[in-house]
Backbone atoms as SQL, in Angstrom:
CREATE TABLE atoms (id INTEGER PRIMARY KEY, chain TEXT, resi INTEGER, resn TEXT, atom TEXT, x REAL, y REAL, z REAL);
INSERT INTO atoms VALUES
  (1, 'A', 1, 'UNK', 'N', 2.655, 3.758, -8.229),
  (2, 'A', 1, 'UNK', 'CA', 1.545, 3.341, -7.403),
  (3, 'A', 1, 'UNK', 'C', 2.074, 2.412, -6.326),
  (4, 'A', 2, 'UNK', 'N', 1.558, 2.608, -5.140),
  (5, 'A', 2, 'UNK', 'CA', 1.975, 1.774, -4.020),
  (6, 'A', 2, 'UNK', 'C', 0.882, 1.840, -2.962),
  (7, 'A', 3, 'UNK', 'N', 1.172, 1.298, -1.832),
  (8, 'A', 3, 'UNK', 'CA', 0.212, 1.335, -0.742),
  (9, 'A', 3, 'UNK', 'C', 0.825, 0.857, 0.553),
  (10, 'A', 4, 'UNK', 'N', 0.088, 1.084, 1.609),
  (11, 'A', 4, 'UNK', 'CA', 0.487, 0.589, 2.928),
  (12, 'A', 4, 'UNK', 'C', -0.186, -0.763, 3.105),
  (13, 'A', 5, 'UNK', 'N', 0.577, -1.815, 2.915),
  (14, 'A', 5, 'UNK', 'CA', 0.037, -3.168, 2.990),
  (15, 'A', 5, 'UNK', 'C', 0.368, -3.824, 4.323),
  (16, 'A', 6, 'UNK', 'N', 0.889, -3.036, 5.245),
  (17, 'A', 6, 'UNK', 'CA', 1.233, -3.539, 6.575),
  (18, 'A', 6, 'UNK', 'C', 0.143, -3.174, 7.577),
  (19, 'A', 7, 'UNK', 'N', -0.244, -1.893, 7.573),
  (20, 'A', 7, 'UNK', 'CA', -1.276, -1.437, 8.494),
  (21, 'A', 7, 'UNK', 'C', -2.610, -1.989, 8.021),
  (22, 'A', 8, 'UNK', 'N', -3.244, -2.769, 8.850),
  (23, 'A', 8, 'UNK', 'CA', -4.505, -3.412, 8.473),
  (24, 'A', 8, 'UNK', 'C', -5.667, -2.433, 8.578),
  (25, 'A', 9, 'UNK', 'N', -6.447, -2.356, 7.521),
  (26, 'A', 9, 'UNK', 'CA', -7.624, -1.501, 7.502),
  (27, 'A', 9, 'UNK', 'C', -8.735, -2.140, 8.339),
  (28, 'A', 10, 'UNK', 'N', -9.786, -1.383, 8.562),
  (29, 'A', 10, 'UNK', 'CA', -10.932, -1.911, 9.308),
  (30, 'A', 10, 'UNK', 'C', -11.498, -3.145, 8.605),
  (31, 'A', 11, 'UNK', 'N', -11.532, -3.112, 7.264),
  (32, 'A', 11, 'UNK', 'CA', -12.078, -4.251, 6.514),
  (33, 'A', 11, 'UNK', 'C', -11.167, -5.472, 6.647),
  (34, 'A', 12, 'UNK', 'N', -9.862, -5.258, 6.614),
  (35, 'A', 12, 'UNK', 'CA', -8.919, -6.376, 6.753),
  (36, 'A', 12, 'UNK', 'C', -9.047, -7.013, 8.134),
  (37, 'A', 13, 'UNK', 'N', -9.216, -6.181, 9.154),
  (38, 'A', 13, 'UNK', 'CA', -9.379, -6.726, 10.509),
  (39, 'A', 13, 'UNK', 'C', -10.685, -7.503, 10.622),
  (40, 'A', 14, 'UNK', 'N', -11.744, -6.980, 10.024),
  (41, 'A', 14, 'UNK', 'CA', -13.038, -7.652, 10.060),
  (42, 'A', 14, 'UNK', 'C', -12.994, -8.977, 9.305),
  (43, 'A', 15, 'UNK', 'N', -12.488, -8.929, 8.079),
  (44, 'A', 15, 'UNK', 'CA', -12.450, -10.136, 7.251),
  (45, 'A', 15, 'UNK', 'C', -11.373, -11.113, 7.712),
  (46, 'A', 16, 'UNK', 'N', -10.347, -10.604, 8.403),
  (47, 'A', 16, 'UNK', 'CA', -9.279, -11.472, 8.897),
  (48, 'A', 16, 'UNK', 'C', -9.805, -12.540, 9.836),
  (49, 'A', 17, 'UNK', 'N', -10.836, -12.218, 10.576),
  (50, 'A', 17, 'UNK', 'CA', -11.431, -13.203, 11.478),
  (51, 'A', 17, 'UNK', 'C', -12.169, -14.299, 10.747),
  (52, 'A', 18, 'UNK', 'N', -12.503, -14.050, 9.476),
  (53, 'A', 18, 'UNK', 'CA', -13.234, -15.043, 8.694),
  (54, 'A', 18, 'UNK', 'C', -12.310, -15.989, 7.939),
  (55, 'A', 19, 'UNK', 'N', -11.057, -15.620, 7.822),
  (56, 'A', 19, 'UNK', 'CA', -10.103, -16.426, 7.053),
  (57, 'A', 19, 'UNK', 'C', -9.397, -17.438, 7.941),
  (58, 'A', 20, 'UNK', 'N', -8.884, -18.459, 7.286),
  (59, 'A', 20, 'UNK', 'CA', -8.070, -19.439, 8.008),
  (60, 'A', 20, 'UNK', 'C', -6.692, -18.862, 8.265),
  (61, 'A', 21, 'UNK', 'N', -6.092, -19.281, 9.347),
  (62, 'A', 21, 'UNK', 'CA', -4.735, -18.835, 9.686),
  (63, 'A', 21, 'UNK', 'C', -3.746, -19.398, 8.672),
  (64, 'A', 22, 'UNK', 'N', -2.660, -18.649, 8.364),
  (65, 'A', 22, 'UNK', 'CA', -1.629, -19.158, 7.453),
  (66, 'A', 22, 'UNK', 'C', -1.036, -20.460, 8.000),
  (67, 'A', 23, 'UNK', 'N', -0.674, -21.338, 7.089),
  (68, 'A', 23, 'UNK', 'CA', -0.133, -22.636, 7.482),
  (69, 'A', 23, 'UNK', 'C', 1.362, -22.707, 7.228),
  (70, 'A', 24, 'UNK', 'N', 1.996, -23.719, 7.822),
  (71, 'A', 24, 'UNK', 'CA', 3.409, -24.020, 7.586),
  (72, 'A', 24, 'UNK', 'C', 4.343, -22.842, 7.877),
  (73, 'A', 25, 'UNK', 'N', 4.018, -22.056, 8.868),
  (74, 'A', 25, 'UNK', 'CA', 4.908, -20.972, 9.257),
  (75, 'A', 25, 'UNK', 'C', 4.962, -19.810, 8.291),
  (76, 'A', 26, 'UNK', 'N', 3.999, -19.706, 7.383),
  (77, 'A', 26, 'UNK', 'CA', 4.016, -18.617, 6.401),
  (78, 'A', 26, 'UNK', 'C', 3.966, -17.261, 7.081),
  (79, 'A', 27, 'UNK', 'N', 3.170, -17.134, 8.144),
  (80, 'A', 27, 'UNK', 'CA', 3.051, -15.849, 8.839),
  (81, 'A', 27, 'UNK', 'C', 4.383, -15.473, 9.494),
  (82, 'A', 28, 'UNK', 'N', 5.044, -16.441, 10.117),
  (83, 'A', 28, 'UNK', 'CA', 6.334, -16.182, 10.750),
  (84, 'A', 28, 'UNK', 'C', 7.362, -15.763, 9.706),
  (85, 'A', 29, 'UNK', 'N', 7.380, -16.446, 8.600),
  (86, 'A', 29, 'UNK', 'CA', 8.326, -16.122, 7.523),
  (87, 'A', 29, 'UNK', 'C', 8.054, -14.720, 6.989),
  (88, 'A', 30, 'UNK', 'N', 6.790, -14.402, 6.773),
  (89, 'A', 30, 'UNK', 'CA', 6.421, -13.072, 6.279),
  (90, 'A', 30, 'UNK', 'C', 6.861, -12.000, 7.276),
  (91, 'A', 31, 'UNK', 'N', 6.626, -12.203, 8.553),
  (92, 'A', 31, 'UNK', 'CA', 7.016, -11.228, 9.573),
  (93, 'A', 31, 'UNK', 'C', 8.541, -11.058, 9.615),
  (94, 'A', 32, 'UNK', 'N', 9.282, -12.148, 9.455),
  (95, 'A', 32, 'UNK', 'CA', 10.747, -12.077, 9.458),
  (96, 'A', 32, 'UNK', 'C', 11.248, -11.247, 8.274),
  (97, 'A', 33, 'UNK', 'N', 10.677, -11.466, 7.102),
  (98, 'A', 33, 'UNK', 'CA', 11.067, -10.701, 5.913),
  (99, 'A', 33, 'UNK', 'C', 10.666, -9.234, 6.095),
  (100, 'A', 34, 'UNK', 'N', 9.456, -9.001, 6.545),
  (101, 'A', 34, 'UNK', 'CA', 8.956, -7.643, 6.720),
  (102, 'A', 34, 'UNK', 'C', 9.813, -6.835, 7.685),
  (103, 'A', 35, 'UNK', 'N', 10.312, -7.472, 8.720),
  (104, 'A', 35, 'UNK', 'CA', 11.122, -6.757, 9.710),
  (105, 'A', 35, 'UNK', 'C', 12.431, -6.235, 9.130),
  (106, 'A', 36, 'UNK', 'N', 12.800, -6.697, 7.927),
  (107, 'A', 36, 'UNK', 'CA', 14.071, -6.315, 7.328),
  (108, 'A', 36, 'UNK', 'C', 13.951, -5.230, 6.258),
  (109, 'A', 37, 'UNK', 'N', 12.730, -4.782, 5.975),
  (110, 'A', 37, 'UNK', 'CA', 12.552, -3.769, 4.936),
  (111, 'A', 37, 'UNK', 'C', 12.347, -2.388, 5.548),
  (112, 'A', 38, 'UNK', 'N', 12.642, -1.359, 4.781),
  (113, 'A', 38, 'UNK', 'CA', 12.585, 0.016, 5.289),
  (114, 'A', 38, 'UNK', 'C', 11.196, 0.379, 5.808),
  (115, 'A', 39, 'UNK', 'N', 10.165, 0.079, 5.066),
  (116, 'A', 39, 'UNK', 'CA', 8.810, 0.430, 5.463),
  (117, 'A', 39, 'UNK', 'C', 8.130, -0.722, 6.191),
  (118, 'A', 40, 'UNK', 'N', 8.822, -1.314, 7.139),
  (119, 'A', 40, 'UNK', 'CA', 8.247, -2.453, 7.880),
  (120, 'A', 40, 'UNK', 'C', 7.019, -2.045, 8.680),
  (121, 'A', 41, 'UNK', 'N', 6.856, -0.740, 8.955),
  (122, 'A', 41, 'UNK', 'CA', 5.675, -0.256, 9.661),
  (123, 'A', 41, 'UNK', 'C', 4.593, 0.224, 8.715),
  (124, 'A', 42, 'UNK', 'N', 4.799, 0.075, 7.418),
  (125, 'A', 42, 'UNK', 'CA', 3.833, 0.516, 6.427),
  (126, 'A', 42, 'UNK', 'C', 4.343, 1.713, 5.652),
  (127, 'A', 43, 'UNK', 'N', 4.058, 1.763, 4.374),
  (128, 'A', 43, 'UNK', 'CA', 4.508, 2.862, 3.506),
  (129, 'A', 43, 'UNK', 'C', 3.351, 3.818, 3.280),
  (130, 'A', 44, 'UNK', 'N', 3.370, 4.928, 3.972),
  (131, 'A', 44, 'UNK', 'CA', 2.325, 5.933, 3.837),
  (132, 'A', 44, 'UNK', 'C', 2.745, 6.955, 2.767),
  (133, 'A', 45, 'UNK', 'N', 1.783, 7.484, 2.065),
  (134, 'A', 45, 'UNK', 'CA', 2.053, 8.395, 0.951),
  (135, 'A', 45, 'UNK', 'C', 2.879, 9.600, 1.382),
  (136, 'A', 46, 'UNK', 'N', 2.554, 10.187, 2.531),
  (137, 'A', 46, 'UNK', 'CA', 3.291, 11.380, 2.958),
  (138, 'A', 46, 'UNK', 'C', 4.751, 11.064, 3.258),
  (139, 'A', 47, 'UNK', 'N', 5.026, 9.891, 3.808),
  (140, 'A', 47, 'UNK', 'CA', 6.418, 9.510, 4.093),
  (141, 'A', 47, 'UNK', 'C', 7.205, 9.320, 2.800),
  (142, 'A', 48, 'UNK', 'N', 6.589, 8.649, 1.836),
  (143, 'A', 48, 'UNK', 'CA', 7.264, 8.416, 0.555),
  (144, 'A', 48, 'UNK', 'C', 7.500, 9.743, -0.153),
  (145, 'A', 49, 'UNK', 'N', 6.510, 10.627, -0.146),
  (146, 'A', 49, 'UNK', 'CA', 6.660, 11.938, -0.778),
  (147, 'A', 49, 'UNK', 'C', 7.780, 12.738, -0.114),
  (148, 'A', 50, 'UNK', 'N', 7.858, 12.692, 1.222),
  (149, 'A', 50, 'UNK', 'CA', 8.935, 13.395, 1.930),
  (150, 'A', 50, 'UNK', 'C', 10.301, 12.869, 1.506),
  (151, 'A', 51, 'UNK', 'N', 10.424, 11.575, 1.355),
  (152, 'A', 51, 'UNK', 'CA', 11.708, 10.985, 0.947),
  (153, 'A', 51, 'UNK', 'C', 12.074, 11.405, -0.478),
  (154, 'A', 52, 'UNK', 'N', 11.080, 11.432, -1.365),
  (155, 'A', 52, 'UNK', 'CA', 11.339, 11.849, -2.740),
  (156, 'A', 52, 'UNK', 'C', 11.787, 13.307, -2.786),
  (157, 'A', 53, 'UNK', 'N', 11.130, 14.147, -2.000),
  (158, 'A', 53, 'UNK', 'CA', 11.501, 15.558, -1.942),
  (159, 'A', 53, 'UNK', 'C', 12.923, 15.727, -1.389),
  (160, 'A', 54, 'UNK', 'N', 13.251, 14.978, -0.347),
  (161, 'A', 54, 'UNK', 'CA', 14.593, 15.042, 0.240),
  (162, 'A', 54, 'UNK', 'C', 15.663, 14.567, -0.746),
  (163, 'A', 55, 'UNK', 'N', 15.272, 13.690, -1.670),
  (164, 'A', 55, 'UNK', 'CA', 16.214, 13.188, -2.675),
  (165, 'A', 55, 'UNK', 'C', 16.333, 14.126, -3.871),
  (166, 'A', 56, 'UNK', 'N', 15.589, 15.253, -3.829),
  (167, 'A', 56, 'UNK', 'CA', 15.726, 16.239, -4.890),
  (168, 'A', 56, 'UNK', 'C', 14.631, 16.237, -5.930),
  (169, 'A', 57, 'UNK', 'N', 13.625, 15.394, -5.781),
  (170, 'A', 57, 'UNK', 'CA', 12.520, 15.390, -6.737),
  (171, 'A', 57, 'UNK', 'C', 11.637, 16.610, -6.504),
  (172, 'A', 58, 'UNK', 'N', 11.045, 17.108, -7.572),
  (173, 'A', 58, 'UNK', 'CA', 10.171, 18.278, -7.498),
  (174, 'A', 58, 'UNK', 'C', 8.836, 17.950, -8.150),
  (175, 'A', 59, 'UNK', 'N', 7.938, 18.910, -8.108),
  (176, 'A', 59, 'UNK', 'CA', 6.613, 18.769, -8.735),
  (177, 'A', 59, 'UNK', 'C', 5.907, 17.492, -8.268),
  (178, 'A', 60, 'UNK', 'N', 6.003, 17.223, -6.986),
  (179, 'A', 60, 'UNK', 'CA', 5.375, 16.022, -6.445),
  (180, 'A', 60, 'UNK', 'C', 3.860, 16.154, -6.468),
  (181, 'A', 61, 'UNK', 'N', 3.217, 15.102, -6.892),
  (182, 'A', 61, 'UNK', 'CA', 1.756, 15.018, -6.846),
  (183, 'A', 61, 'UNK', 'C', 1.395, 13.683, -6.233),
  (184, 'A', 62, 'UNK', 'N', 0.573, 13.731, -5.209),
  (185, 'A', 62, 'UNK', 'CA', 0.121, 12.526, -4.522),
  (186, 'A', 62, 'UNK', 'C', -1.368, 12.386, -4.768),
  (187, 'A', 63, 'UNK', 'N', -1.774, 11.243, -5.286),
  (188, 'A', 63, 'UNK', 'CA', -3.187, 10.984, -5.567),
  (189, 'A', 63, 'UNK', 'C', -3.631, 9.776, -4.746),
  (190, 'A', 64, 'UNK', 'N', -4.559, 10.004, -3.845),
  (191, 'A', 64, 'UNK', 'CA', -5.111, 8.893, -3.063),
  (192, 'A', 64, 'UNK', 'C', -6.547, 8.595, -3.473),
  (193, 'A', 65, 'UNK', 'N', -7.055, 9.326, -4.457),
  (194, 'A', 65, 'UNK', 'CA', -8.409, 9.099, -4.946),
  (195, 'A', 65, 'UNK', 'C', -8.345, 8.113, -6.112),
  (196, 'A', 66, 'UNK', 'N', -8.268, 6.839, -5.781),
  (197, 'A', 66, 'UNK', 'CA', -8.088, 5.814, -6.807),
  (198, 'A', 66, 'UNK', 'C', -9.381, 5.063, -7.098),
  (199, 'A', 67, 'UNK', 'N', -10.506, 5.748, -6.920),
  (200, 'A', 67, 'UNK', 'CA', -11.813, 5.128, -7.155),
  (201, 'A', 67, 'UNK', 'C', -11.933, 4.428, -8.501),
  (202, 'A', 68, 'UNK', 'N', -11.538, 5.079, -9.610),
  (203, 'A', 68, 'UNK', 'CA', -11.638, 4.402, -10.906),
  (204, 'A', 68, 'UNK', 'C', -10.808, 3.108, -10.969),
  (205, 'A', 69, 'UNK', 'N', -9.639, 3.117, -10.346),
  (206, 'A', 69, 'UNK', 'CA', -8.800, 1.909, -10.317),
  (207, 'A', 69, 'UNK', 'C', -9.497, 0.817, -9.513),
  (208, 'A', 70, 'UNK', 'N', -10.026, 1.183, -8.342),
  (209, 'A', 70, 'UNK', 'CA', -10.712, 0.205, -7.496),
  (210, 'A', 70, 'UNK', 'C', -11.932, -0.390, -8.205),
  (211, 'A', 71, 'UNK', 'N', -12.679, 0.447, -8.900),
  (212, 'A', 71, 'UNK', 'CA', -13.868, -0.059, -9.607),
  (213, 'A', 71, 'UNK', 'C', -13.474, -1.016, -10.721),
  (214, 'A', 72, 'UNK', 'N', -12.424, -0.685, -11.450),
  (215, 'A', 72, 'UNK', 'CA', -11.969, -1.570, -12.526),
  (216, 'A', 72, 'UNK', 'C', -11.479, -2.905, -11.961),
  (217, 'A', 73, 'UNK', 'N', -10.745, -2.849, -10.859),
  (218, 'A', 73, 'UNK', 'CA', -10.252, -4.090, -10.251),
  (219, 'A', 73, 'UNK', 'C', -11.391, -4.910, -9.666),
  (220, 'A', 74, 'UNK', 'N', -12.393, -4.239, -9.111),
  (221, 'A', 74, 'UNK', 'CA', -13.500, -4.947, -8.459),
  (222, 'A', 74, 'UNK', 'C', -14.227, -5.859, -9.434),
  (223, 'A', 75, 'UNK', 'N', -14.239, -5.494, -10.697),
  (224, 'A', 75, 'UNK', 'CA', -14.900, -6.341, -11.701),
  (225, 'A', 75, 'UNK', 'C', -14.216, -7.701, -11.817),
  (226, 'A', 76, 'UNK', 'N', -12.927, -7.757, -11.468),
  (227, 'A', 76, 'UNK', 'CA', -12.164, -8.995, -11.594),
  (228, 'A', 76, 'UNK', 'C', -12.068, -9.767, -10.283),
  (229, 'A', 77, 'UNK', 'N', -12.352, -9.103, -9.159),
  (230, 'A', 77, 'UNK', 'CA', -12.197, -9.707, -7.837),
  (231, 'A', 77, 'UNK', 'C', -13.551, -10.104, -7.270),
  (232, 'A', 78, 'UNK', 'N', -13.522, -10.949, -6.279),
  (233, 'A', 78, 'UNK', 'CA', -14.707, -11.226, -5.495),
  (234, 'A', 78, 'UNK', 'C', -14.978, -10.038, -4.578),
  (235, 'A', 79, 'UNK', 'N', -16.115, -10.052, -3.916),
  (236, 'A', 79, 'UNK', 'CA', -16.499, -8.909, -3.083),
  (237, 'A', 79, 'UNK', 'C', -15.536, -8.675, -1.933),
  (238, 'A', 80, 'UNK', 'N', -14.973, -9.747, -1.347),
  (239, 'A', 80, 'UNK', 'CA', -14.067, -9.563, -0.212),
  (240, 'A', 80, 'UNK', 'C', -12.793, -8.838, -0.621),
  (241, 'A', 81, 'UNK', 'N', -12.178, -9.289, -1.703),
  (242, 'A', 81, 'UNK', 'CA', -10.931, -8.659, -2.150),
  (243, 'A', 81, 'UNK', 'C', -11.200, -7.234, -2.633),
  (244, 'A', 82, 'UNK', 'N', -12.327, -7.011, -3.287),
  (245, 'A', 82, 'UNK', 'CA', -12.675, -5.660, -3.740),
  (246, 'A', 82, 'UNK', 'C', -12.846, -4.727, -2.541),
  (247, 'A', 83, 'UNK', 'N', -13.497, -5.198, -1.483),
  (248, 'A', 83, 'UNK', 'CA', -13.675, -4.394, -0.273),
  (249, 'A', 83, 'UNK', 'C', -12.330, -4.088, 0.379),
  (250, 'A', 84, 'UNK', 'N', -11.459, -5.092, 0.440),
  (251, 'A', 84, 'UNK', 'CA', -10.133, -4.875, 1.018),
  (252, 'A', 84, 'UNK', 'C', -9.366, -3.811, 0.240),
  (253, 'A', 85, 'UNK', 'N', -9.371, -3.909, -1.077),
  (254, 'A', 85, 'UNK', 'CA', -8.639, -2.944, -1.902),
  (255, 'A', 85, 'UNK', 'C', -9.143, -1.521, -1.654),
  (256, 'A', 86, 'UNK', 'N', -10.452, -1.347, -1.557),
  (257, 'A', 86, 'UNK', 'CA', -11.027, -0.013, -1.343),
  (258, 'A', 86, 'UNK', 'C', -10.673, 0.546, 0.030),
  (259, 'A', 87, 'UNK', 'N', -10.434, -0.319, 0.995),
  (260, 'A', 87, 'UNK', 'CA', -10.195, 0.149, 2.359),
  (261, 'A', 87, 'UNK', 'C', -8.714, 0.353, 2.678),
  (262, 'A', 88, 'UNK', 'N', -7.825, -0.099, 1.796),
  (263, 'A', 88, 'UNK', 'CA', -6.386, 0.047, 2.042),
  (264, 'A', 88, 'UNK', 'C', -5.898, 1.448, 1.672),
  (265, 'A', 89, 'UNK', 'N', -4.801, 1.857, 2.298),
  (266, 'A', 89, 'UNK', 'CA', -4.176, 3.149, 1.972),
  (267, 'A', 89, 'UNK', 'C', -3.307, 2.927, 0.730),
  (268, 'A', 90, 'UNK', 'N', -3.880, 3.229, -0.417),
  (269, 'A', 90, 'UNK', 'CA', -3.172, 3.104, -1.693),
  (270, 'A', 90, 'UNK', 'C', -3.023, 4.488, -2.298),
  (271, 'A', 91, 'UNK', 'N', -2.007, 4.653, -3.120),
  (272, 'A', 91, 'UNK', 'CA', -1.742, 5.979, -3.667),
  (273, 'A', 91, 'UNK', 'C', -0.872, 5.887, -4.911),
  (274, 'A', 92, 'UNK', 'N', -0.912, 6.963, -5.657),
  (275, 'A', 92, 'UNK', 'CA', -0.025, 7.139, -6.813),
  (276, 'A', 92, 'UNK', 'C', 0.755, 8.423, -6.574),
  (277, 'A', 93, 'UNK', 'N', 2.039, 8.384, -6.824),
  (278, 'A', 93, 'UNK', 'CA', 2.889, 9.570, -6.675),
  (279, 'A', 93, 'UNK', 'C', 3.627, 9.784, -7.990),
  (280, 'A', 94, 'UNK', 'N', 3.593, 11.023, -8.440),
  (281, 'A', 94, 'UNK', 'CA', 4.430, 11.380, -9.586),
  (282, 'A', 94, 'UNK', 'C', 5.337, 12.527, -9.151),
  (283, 'A', 95, 'UNK', 'N', 6.513, 12.561, -9.738),
  (284, 'A', 95, 'UNK', 'CA', 7.494, 13.589, -9.386),
  (285, 'A', 95, 'UNK', 'C', 8.470, 13.740, -10.541),
  (286, 'A', 96, 'UNK', 'N', 9.193, 14.830, -10.490),
  (287, 'A', 96, 'UNK', 'CA', 10.173, 15.122, -11.534),
  (288, 'A', 96, 'UNK', 'C', 11.546, 15.280, -10.891),
  (289, 'A', 97, 'UNK', 'N', 12.512, 14.657, -11.489),
  (290, 'A', 97, 'UNK', 'CA', 13.912, 14.815, -11.042),
  (291, 'A', 97, 'UNK', 'C', 14.561, 15.841, -11.959),
  (292, 'A', 98, 'UNK', 'N', 14.951, 16.999, -11.422),
  (293, 'A', 98, 'UNK', 'CA', 15.572, 18.030, -12.263),
  (294, 'A', 98, 'UNK', 'C', 16.843, 17.506, -12.939),
  (295, 'A', 99, 'UNK', 'N', 17.066, 17.964, -14.138),
  (296, 'A', 99, 'UNK', 'CA', 18.276, 17.584, -14.860),
  (297, 'A', 99, 'UNK', 'C', 19.481, 18.193, -14.147),
  (298, 'A', 100, 'UNK', 'N', 20.600, 17.465, -14.140),
  (299, 'A', 100, 'UNK', 'CA', 21.809, 18.011, -13.505),
  (300, 'A', 100, 'UNK', 'C', 22.239, 19.299, -14.224),
  (301, 'A', 101, 'UNK', 'N', 22.761, 20.249, -13.458),
  (302, 'A', 101, 'UNK', 'CA', 23.193, 21.513, -14.086),
  (303, 'A', 101, 'UNK', 'C', 24.650, 21.496, -14.432);
């Protein structure tokens, strides 16, 4: 399970205006770290699946219908965090790596 936590959803953009700005350079530090990772532009399910396939994995299944997960998490979160989770690009990928011949 993973998600694109870089690309801001409509809900994140809307709620972002209601939150206080990060303090003590946290945003700058986060941006510096993010710029050094492979998916600095966001990890989309199709990109990850393509990489797994190129690495030799087979029987790939991508599930972006995570409604039951979101509902279970929403019981533990406030309404803002629950809304954010539902609006983010989250996914589960399963695949099989063939045994060496």
